[in-house]
C-alpha positions in Angstrom: -40.7 -4.7 -11.0 -43.9 -5.2 -9.2 -47.0 -6.1 -11.3 -49.4 -4.0 -9.3 -52.4 -2.8 -11.2 -51.8 0.7 -12.6 -54.5 3.4 -12.5 -56.6 3.8 -15.7 -55.0 7.2 -16.4 -51.7 5.5 -17.0 -49.9 7.6 -14.3 -47.7 5.8 -11.8 -48.9 5.7 -8.3 -46.3 7.3 -5.9 -44.7 4.9 -3.5 -46.1 5.6 0.0 -44.6 4.5 3.3 -46.3 4.2 6.6 -43.1 4.2 8.6 -43.2 6.3 11.8 -40.5 8.4 13.3 -37.5 6.4 14.3 -38.3 3.4 12.1 -36.2 2.2 9.2 -37.7 3.1 5.8 -37.4 1.0 2.7 -38.6 3.5 0.1 -35.2 5.3 0.1 -31.9 4.4 1.9 -31.2 6.6 4.9 -28.4 9.1 4.6 -25.3 7.8 6.3 -21.6 8.1 6.3 -21.1 5.2 3.9 -21.4 5.6 0.1 -24.8 4.6 -1.2 -25.7 3.6 -4.8 -27.9 5.9 -6.9 -31.5 5.2 -7.5 -32.3 2.5 -10.1 -34.1 4.9 -12.4 -34.4 8.7 -12.5 -37.9 8.4 -14.1 -39.2 6.4 -11.1 -41.0 8.5 -8.4 -39.2 8.5 -5.0 -41.0 7.4 -1.9 -43.6 9.7 -0.3 -43.4 9.8 3.5 -45.8 11.4 6.0 -44.9 14.8 7.5 -45.0 15.3 11.2 -46.7 18.7 11.1 -46.6 19.3 14.8 -42.9 19.8 14.7 -43.1 22.2 11.9 -45.7 24.2 13.8 -43.6 24.1 16.9 -40.5 25.5 15.2 -42.6 28.1 13.4 -44.0 29.2 16.8 -40.5 29.4 18.3 -39.1 31.4 15.4 -42.0 33.9 15.6 -41.9 34.2 19.4 -38.2 34.9 19.5 -38.7 38.2 17.7 -41.8 39.3 19.4 -39.8 41.9 21.4 -39.0 43.6 18.1 -42.6 44.3 17.2 -42.5 47.7 19.0 -39.3 48.7 17.3 -38.8 51.6 14.9 -36.6 52.0 11.9 -32.9 51.4 12.2 -29.8 51.5 10.0 -30.6 50.9 6.3 -34.3 50.9 6.9 -34.4 54.6 6.5 -32.6 54.6 3.1 -34.7 51.7 1.8 -38.1 52.9 3.0 -38.5 56.6 4.0 -35.8 58.0 1.6 -36.9 55.8 -1.3 -39.4 58.1 -3.1 -40.8 55.2 -5.1 -41.6 53.2 -2.0 -43.2 56.3 -0.5 -45.6 56.4 -3.5 -47.1 53.0 -2.5 -48.6 50.9 -5.2 -48.1 53.7 -7.7 -44.3 53.4 -7.3 -44.1 49.7 -8.0 -43.4 50.1 -11.7 -40.5 52.4 -10.9 -39.2 50.0 -8.3 -39.0 47.3 -11.0 -36.7 49.6 -13.0 -34.3 50.9 -10.5 -31.4 49.7 -8.4 -31.9 49.0 -4.7 -29.8 52.0 -3.6 -31.0 54.3 -6.4 -31.8 57.2 -4.1 -28.5 56.9 -2.2 -26.5 57.8 -5.4 -24.6 54.4 -5.2 -24.5 52.1 -8.1 -23.7 48.7 -6.6 -25.6 46.8 -9.3 -28.1 45.4 -6.8 -31.5 44.6 -8.4 -33.8 43.5 -5.6 -37.2 44.9 -6.3 -39.3 42.4 -4.4 -38.4 43.5 -0.9 -38.9 47.1 -1.9 -42.3 46.2 -3.4 -43.4 44.8 0.0 -42.3 48.1 1.6 -44.4 50.0 -1.0 -47.4 47.8 -0.2 -46.9 48.5 3.5 -46.8 52.2 2.8 -50.0 51.9 0.8 -52.0 49.9 3.4 -50.3 50.7 6.7 -48.6 54.0 6.0 -45.2 52.4 6.4 -45.8 51.7 10.1 -42.5 50.1 11.3 -44.4 48.0 13.9 -46.4 46.3 11.1 -43.2 45.8 9.1 -41.5 44.1 12.1 -44.5 41.8 12.7 -44.4 40.9 9.0 -40.7 40.0 9.3 -41.6 37.8 12.3 -44.3 36.1 10.3 -41.9 35.5 7.4 -39.4 34.1 9.8 -42.0 31.8 11.3 -42.9 30.6 7.8 -39.3 29.9 7.1 -39.0 27.7 10.1 -42.2 25.9 9.2 -41.2 25.1 5.6 -37.6 24.3 6.6 -38.9 21.5 8.9 -41.1 20.1 6.2 -38.1 20.1 3.7 -35.8 18.5 6.2 -38.4 15.8 6.9 -38.7 15.2 3.1 -34.9 14.7 3.0 -34.6 12.6 6.1 -37.8 10.6 6.5 -38.2 8.8 9.8 -35.5 11.0 11.5 -37.9 13.5 13.1 -35.6 14.1 16.1 -32.7 15.1 13.9 -34.7 17.3 11.6 -36.3 19.1 14.5 -33.0 19.7 16.3 -31.4 21.0 13.2 -34.3 23.5 12.7 -34.2 24.5 16.3 -30.5 25.5 16.1 -31.2 27.3 12.9 -34.1 29.5 14.1 -32.6 30.3 17.5 -29.1 31.3 16.3 -28.4 34.9 17.4 -26.8 35.8 14.1 -30.2 36.0 12.5 -31.0 39.2 14.4 -29.4 41.3 11.8 -31.8 39.9 9.2 -35.1 39.5 11.1 -34.8 42.6 13.4 -33.7 44.8 10.5 -36.6 45.5 8.1 -34.4 46.3 5.2 -32.8 42.8 5.4 -36.1 41.3 4.4 -34.4 40.6 1.0 -32.2 38.0 2.7 -35.2 36.4 4.5 -37.3 36.3 1.3 -34.4 34.8 -0.7 -34.0 31.9 1.8 -37.8 31.3 2.2 -38.3 31.1 -1.5 -35.3 28.9 -2.0 -36.8 26.5 0.5 -40.0 26.5 -1.5 -38.0 25.9 -4.7 -36.5 22.7 -3.2 -39.8 21.6 -1.7 -41.8 21.9 -4.9 -39.0 20.3 -6.9 -39.0 17.4 -4.3 -42.8 17.2 -5.0 -41.9 16.7 -8.7 -39.5 13.9 -7.7 -42.3 12.3 -5.7 -45.0 12.6 -8.4 -43.1 13.1 -11.7 -45.7 15.7 -12.6 -43.9 18.4 -14.7 -46.2 21.1 -13.4 -44.2 21.0 -10.1 -41.1 22.0 -12.1 -42.9 25.0 -13.4 -44.1 25.9 -9.9 -40.5 25.4 -8.6 -39.1 27.6 -11.4 -41.6 30.3 -10.4 -40.3 30.3 -6.8 -36.8 30.5 -8.2 -37.7 33.6 -10.1 -39.0 35.2 -6.9 -35.8 34.1 -5.2 -33.8 36.1 -7.7 -36.0 39.1 -7.4 -35.3 39.0 -3.7 -31.5 38.8 -3.9 -29.1 38.0 -6.8 -26.9 36.0 -4.6 -29.6 33.3 -4.7 -27.6 32.1 -7.7 -26.0 29.7 -5.2 -29.3 27.9 -5.0 -28.4 26.1 -8.3 -25.6 24.3 -6.4 -27.9 23.5 -3.5 -30.5 21.8 -5.8 -27.7 19.6 -7.2 -26.3 18.5 -3.8 -29.9 17.9 -2.5 -30.6 15.5 -5.3 -27.3 13.7 -5.1 -27.4 13.3 -1.4 -31.1 12.6 -0.6 -32.7 11.5 -4.0 -29.8 9.1 -4.8 -29.3 10.5 -8.2 -25.9 10.4 -9.8 -24.0 13.7 -9.8 -24.5 14.0 -13.6 -28.2 13.3 -13.3 -28.4 15.9 -10.5 -26.5 18.5 -12.6 -28.4 18.3 -15.9 -31.7 18.4 -14.0 -31.2 22.1 -13.2 -31.7 23.3 -16.8 -35.1 24.8 -16.1 -33.5 27.0 -13.4 -30.8 28.0 -15.8 -33.5 29.3 -18.1 -35.0 31.3 -15.2 -31.5 32.6 -14.3 -31.0 33.8 -17.9 -34.4 35.5 -17.9 -33.7 37.2 -14.6 -30.3 38.6 -15.6 -31.7 39.7 -18.9 -34.4 41.6 -17.0 -31.9 43.1 -14.7 -29.7 44.4 -17.5 -32.8 45.7 -19.3 -34.2 47.4 -16.2 -31.1 49.0 -14.6 -28.6 48.9 -17.5 -25.9 47.0 -15.7 -25.1 43.6 -14.2 -22.3 44.6 -11.9 -22.8 48.3 -11.2 -20.0 50.7 -10.4 -19.3 50.2 -6.7 -17.2 52.9 -5.0 -13.8 51.8 -3.7 -13.5 53.6 -0.3 -11.7 52.9 2.9 -14.9 52.6 4.9 -16.5 49.8 3.1 -13.9 48.4 0.7 -10.6 48.7 2.6 -9.1 45.4 1.5 -9.3 46.4 -2.2 -7.3 49.5 -1.5 -4.7 47.7 0.7 -4.6 44.9 -1.9 -5.1 42.2 0.7 -8.3 40.7 -0.6 -7.0 37.1 -0.9 -5.5 36.7 2.6 -8.3 38.6 4.3 -10.7 36.1 2.8 -9.3 33.4 5.0 -9.2 35.8 8.0 -12.9 36.4 7.4 -13.5 32.6 7.2 -12.0 32.3 10.7 -14.2 35.1 12.0 -17.3 33.6 10.4 -16.6 30.2 12.1 -16.1 32.0 15.4 -19.5 33.8 15.0 -21.2 30.5 14.0 -19.8 28.7 17.1 -19.7 31.5 19.7 -22.1 34.3 18.6 -21.3 36.5 21.5 -19.5 39.6 20.3 -21.9 40.9 17.7 -21.8 44.2 15.8 -24.0 45.7 13.2 -21.0 47.1 11.4 -17.5 45.8 10.6 -16.2 48.8 8.6 -12.6 50.0 8.5 -10.7 49.3 10.8 -12.5 46.7 12.9 -10.8 43.7 11.3 -7.3 44.7 10.0 -6.1 43.1 6.7 -5.1 39.5 6.6 -1.3 38.8 6.6 0.8 35.6 6.6 2.2 36.8 9.9 -1.2 37.0 11.5 -2.4 33.9 13.4 -6.0 34.5 12.6 -5.3 34.5 8.9 -3.3 31.3 9.2 -6.0 29.7 11.3 -8.6 30.6 8.7 -6.3 29.3 5.9 -5.7 25.9 7.4 -9.3 25.5 8.8 -10.7 26.4 5.3 -8.5 23.8 3.7 -9.3 21.1 6.2 -13.1 21.7 6.1 -13.1 21.8 2.3 -11.4 18.4 2.2 -13.9 17.0 4.7 -16.9 18.5 2.8 -15.5 16.9 -0.5 -15.1 13.5 1.2 -18.4 13.6 3.0 -20.3 14.8 -0.1 -19.2 11.9 -2.3 -20.1 9.5 0.5 -23.6 11.0 0.6 -23.2 11.6 4.3 -25.4 14.0 6.2 -22.5 15.9 7.7 -20.9 16.1 4.3 -24.1 17.6 2.9 -24.1 20.1 5.8 -20.5 21.2 5.1 -21.2 21.5 1.4 -24.3 23.6 2.0 -22.3 25.8 4.3 -19.5 26.4 1.8 -21.8 27.0 -1.1 -23.9 29.5 0.8 -20.8 31.2 2.2 -19.7 32.0 -1.4 -21.4 35.4 -1.6 -20.0 36.6 1.8 -16.4 35.4 1.1 -16.7 36.5 -2.5 -17.5 40.0 -1.4 -14.1 40.4 0.2 -12.2 38.2 -2.4 -13.5 40.1 -5.5 -14.5 43.5 -4.2 -12.5 43.9 -1.0 -15.6 44.5 1.0 -16.2 44.2 4.7 -17.6 41.4 6.9 -21.3 41.3 7.6 -23.3 38.9 9.9 -26.2 38.7 7.5 -23.9 36.8 5.1 -24.3 33.8 7.5 -28.1 33.6 7.3 -28.1 30.6 5.0 -24.8 29.1 6.0 -26.1 28.6 9.5 -28.4 25.8 8.2 -25.4 23.9 6.8 -23.5 24.5 10.0 -26.4 23.1 12.1 -26.8 20.1 9.9 -23.0 19.3 10.1 -22.9 19.7 13.8 -26.0 17.6 14.6 -25.1 14.9 12.1 -21.5 14.8 13.3 -22.5 14.6 17.0 -25.1 11.9 16.3 -22.6 9.9 14.4 -20.0 10.1 17.2 -22.5 9.4 19.9 -24.1 6.4 18.2 -20.8 4.8 17.6 -19.2 5.5 21.0 -22.3 4.6 23.0 -23.6 1.8 20.6 -26.9 3.6 20.2 -28.8 1.7 17.5 -32.0 3.1 15.7 -34.2 0.4 17.3 -33.7 1.8 20.8 -36.3 4.1 22.5 -36.1 7.7 21.3 -34.9 9.2 24.6 -32.2 6.5 25.0 -31.1 6.9 21.4 -31.1 10.7 21.2 -31.3 11.8 24.9 -27.8 13.2 25.0 -28.2 15.0 21.7 -31.6 16.4 22.7 -30.2 17.6 26.0 -27.2 19.3 24.2 -29.5 21.0 21.7 -32.0 22.2 24.3 -29.1 23.8 26.3 -27.6 25.4 23.2 -30.9 26.4 21.8 -31.9 28.0 25.2 -28.6 30.0 25.3 -29.0 31.0 21.7 -32.6 32.1 22.3 -31.6 34.2 25.3 -28.8 35.8 23.3 -31.2 36.5 20.4 -33.9 38.2 22.6 -31.2 40.3 24.3 -29.6 41.2 21.0 -33.0 42.2 19.5 -33.1 45.1 22.0 -30.1 46.6 20.3 -32.1 47.0 17.1 -34.8 49.1 18.8 -33.6 52.3 17.1 -30.5 54.0 15.7 -29.3 55.4 19.0 -29.5 52.1 20.7 -28.0 50.1 17.8 -25.1 52.5 17.1 -24.0 52.8 20.7 -24.1 49.0 21.0 -21.5 48.9 18.2 -19.0 50.7 20.5 -18.7 47.6 22.6 -17.0 45.5 20.0 -16.3 47.7 17.1 -15.1 51.0 18.6 -12.3 51.0 16.0 -14.9 51.4 13.2 -15.0 54.7 11.4 -18.6 54.1 10.5 -19.7 53.2 14.1 -18.1 56.4 15.4 -19.8 58.5 12.7 -23.2 56.8 13.3 -23.0 57.4 17.1 -22.0 61.0 16.5 -24.9 61.6 14.2 -27.3 60.3 16.9 -25.8 62.8 19.4 -26.2 65.5 16.8 -29.9 64.6 16.6 -30.2 64.8 20.4 -28.4 68.1 20.4 -30.7 69.6 17.8 -33.8 68.7 19.9 -32.3 69.8 23.3 -33.3 73.2 24.7 -31.1 73.2 27.8 -27.8 75.0 27.0 -25.6 72.8 29.2 -27.1 69.5 27.8 -26.9 70.9 24.3 -23.2 71.6 24.7 -22.6 68.2 26.2 -24.3 66.5 23.3 -22.4 68.6 20.9 -19.1 67.7 22.5 -20.0 64.0 22.4 -20.8 64.3 18.7 -17.5 66.1 17.8 -15.5 63.6 19.8 -16.8 60.6 17.9 -16.6 62.4 14.5 -12.9 63.3 15.1 -12.3 59.8 16.2 -13.9 58.7 12.9 -11.7 60.9 10.8 -8.6 59.8 12.8 -9.4 56.2 11.8 -10.1 57.2 8.2 -8.8 60.7 7.2 -10.7 60.5 3.9 -14.1 60.0 5.4 -16.2 62.6 3.7 -19.4 61.8 5.5 -17.7 62.3 8.9 -16.3 65.7 7.8 -19.8 66.6 6.6 -21.3 65.8 10.0 -18.7 68.0 11.7 -19.6 70.9 9.3 -23.3 70.4 9.9 -22.7 70.6 13.7 -20.9 73.9 13.3 -23.6 75.2 10.9 -26.7 74.2 12.8 -25.9 73.3 16.5 -23.2 75.6 17.9 -22.9 78.0 15.0 -19.4 78.8 13.7 -19.5 79.9 10.1 -15.8 79.5 9.3 -15.6 76.0 10.8 -18.7 74.9 8.9 -17.4 76.1 5.5 -13.9 74.6 6.2 -15.3 71.1 7.1 -17.8 71.1 4.2 -14.9 71.7 1.9 -13.0 68.9 3.7 -16.0 66.7 3.0 -15.9 67.6 -0.7 -12.1 67.0 -0.8 -12.5 63.6 0.8 -15.7 62.5 -1.1 -16.2 64.6 -4.2 -19.5 63.0 -5.1 -21.2 63.7 -1.7 -24.1 66.0 -2.8 -25.3 67.2 0.6 -21.9 68.9 1.2 -22.3 71.0 -1.9 -25.9 71.8 -1.1 -25.2 73.0 2.5 -22.4 75.2 1.3 -24.9 76.7 -1.1 -27.3 77.3 1.8 -24.5 79.1 3.8 -23.7 81.4 0.8 -27.3 82.1 0.0 -28.0 83.2 3.6 -25.0 85.5 3.3 -26.5 87.0 0.1 -23.7 85.5 -2.1 -26.2 84.1 -4.6 -23.7 83.3 -7.5 -21.7 81.0 -5.1 -25.0 79.5 -3.8 -26.2 78.7 -7.3 -22.9 77.2 -8.3 -22.8 74.8 -5.4 -26.5 73.8 -5.9 -25.6 73.0 -9.4 -22.7 70.9 -8.2 -24.9 68.9 -5.9 -27.2 68.0 -8.8 -24.2 67.2 -11.1 -22.8 64.6 -8.7 -26.2 63.2 -7.8 -29.0 64.0 -10.2 -31.5 62.3 -7.8 -30.6 64.6 -4.8 -33.8 66.4 -4.3 -32.7 69.1 -1.7 -30.1 70.5 -4.1 -32.6 70.6 -6.9 -35.3 72.3 -4.8 -32.8 75.0 -3.6 -31.5 75.6 -7.1 -35.0 75.9 -8.5 -36.1 78.3 -5.8 -33.1 80.6 -6.4 -33.4 80.5 -10.1 -37.1 81.4 -9.9 -36.5 84.1 -7.4 -33.5 85.8 -8.9 -33.0 84.2 -12.3 -29.5 83.1 -11.3 -28.1 79.8 -12.7 -24.3 79.6 -12.3 -22.6 76.5 -13.6 -19.1 77.9 -13.9 -17.7 80.4 -11.4 -16.2 83.7 -12.7 -12.5 84.2 -12.0 -13.2 86.6 -9.2 -15.0 83.8 -7.2 -12.9 80.7 -8.1 -10.9 81.0 -4.9 -14.0 80.2 -2.9 -14.1 76.8 -4.5 -10.5 75.9 -3.6 -10.5 72.9 -1.3 -8.3 72.7 1.8 -5.5 70.2 2.2 -6.2 67.0 4.2 -5.7 67.4 8.0 -2.7 65.7 9.4 -3.9 62.3 10.7 -3.5 61.3 14.3 -2.0 57.9 15.0 -4.7 55.4 15.8 -3.9 52.0 17.3 -4.8 49.1 15.1 -7.0 47.2 17.6 -7.6 43.6 16.9 -11.2 42.3 16.8 -13.1 42.1 19.0 -12.4 45.5 20.5 -13.5 45.9 24.2 
């Protein structure tokens, strides 16, 4: 070892390098395709290299600017349930203690076991200080995305010192990828963005510990990990990312990398203890319905997982046919007779083998593939273990691994085929790669900006889903509900009838695809109750909604309203009570029950024999054959 004079404090001076971009560094061997030996000692600080801040600022600016056309958008999709319908969020700061004790979808009467209070707390703060102005929320999402791009570039430069071109191109492909629109342009999906941002800070602060060996940085890193978990539980995959980061870039052995995550295991245990203490469950009690969990009911979870993998790869490479929803029956179940399933099966096996090989070689492309597979685990696990549907937001983190693998792979091929050594001028060494990434990044940016417009509001978003997911029962119901809203506001009789017919068309289409879709039957009933009144049709379809989805509280409540308007108060009280029984948090049913009880002193929990026939539910309508259209549906 060198006999340089040590500082009086006894602390070791970090190794510093003055190498510039493109030069070969001696503090740590560059990542390559060949196996490299581990560092000599895990107690030695690793080299500290200067950061090219200009590139971090450039990527942050690009990331922020790409979503500037969302800043005038309103609420869309799950924003309404997460913000306006969440009574604790609407309390502002006062509601934060309650948000820490409830599931994410508490007011939707769904127990999915999701404990993600941090994003909800940010919504409560925006309610307190900005009255939940959606424009402010979209700007905040843009700022968070810009920060993500900034810290990502810094992290990549830490991992790959002296390779500024590669780190910048990787970050460029990441921030411009159109699949991010579902996360950044959708306020509710801030949980996904915060999770990734904090995970980036986890690895940055841990890397700072590797550079300084000051244990305070581990504490700081563990704090970011805790915030990562509060954002989204699927951040658990971050443990694996910390391991592969150290093995690949810090040159630790695999065992050294593995045992070093013990502080994060403590944080993990604390978080899951907190989750169990706060909401009383670790897994929840998710409903198994055809709309959102069709592959569980068809018992095709395993094969459909590989079909999803093929779809995810298609979306990563060609993000053209995008949809906000992939509910039943956009992607039919995977089968051995289905070429998409077989393609996914063999592609999955081949890429796993490549990832395994490249990881042990400490290659950059192997790291990228490993990152992609680790971060794909929640999305693929959602179908494998729960039989759930595909979602574009599941690819938010995997896009980084994909970008790393693509850039590293292309750079490796080009440098070997064209004999491009590191000592050549930057444009000659990386000119082809830069040109490729600029073209792809420009196309991605254009697609992102165009796709952003689809997230302007519910009407625009839901109708965009008809382009490529017209066979979705949810898309048809969502579109119908928007026509219902237009119909309710329209005064002109002809236009009102036109909007009504459009709504009924899509609702019947929805129930044809999924005959047990209670929410769709509810919307038909509501249309006959409020828009073009037909009392008998309204009662019939509300009962169909209850038959199809017995825990759907609004159907019971609206039946109660019909009976109360007819002066049949015992029936009204009974159905109000039923709405509260299936969903104790449903406020409309409680308010109507309380008003009737105070006015007339009626509180009926069990119907007398003379009225029991009114609670008999109709048989399911005979389903109409619906073609099983293959994705994407034009």
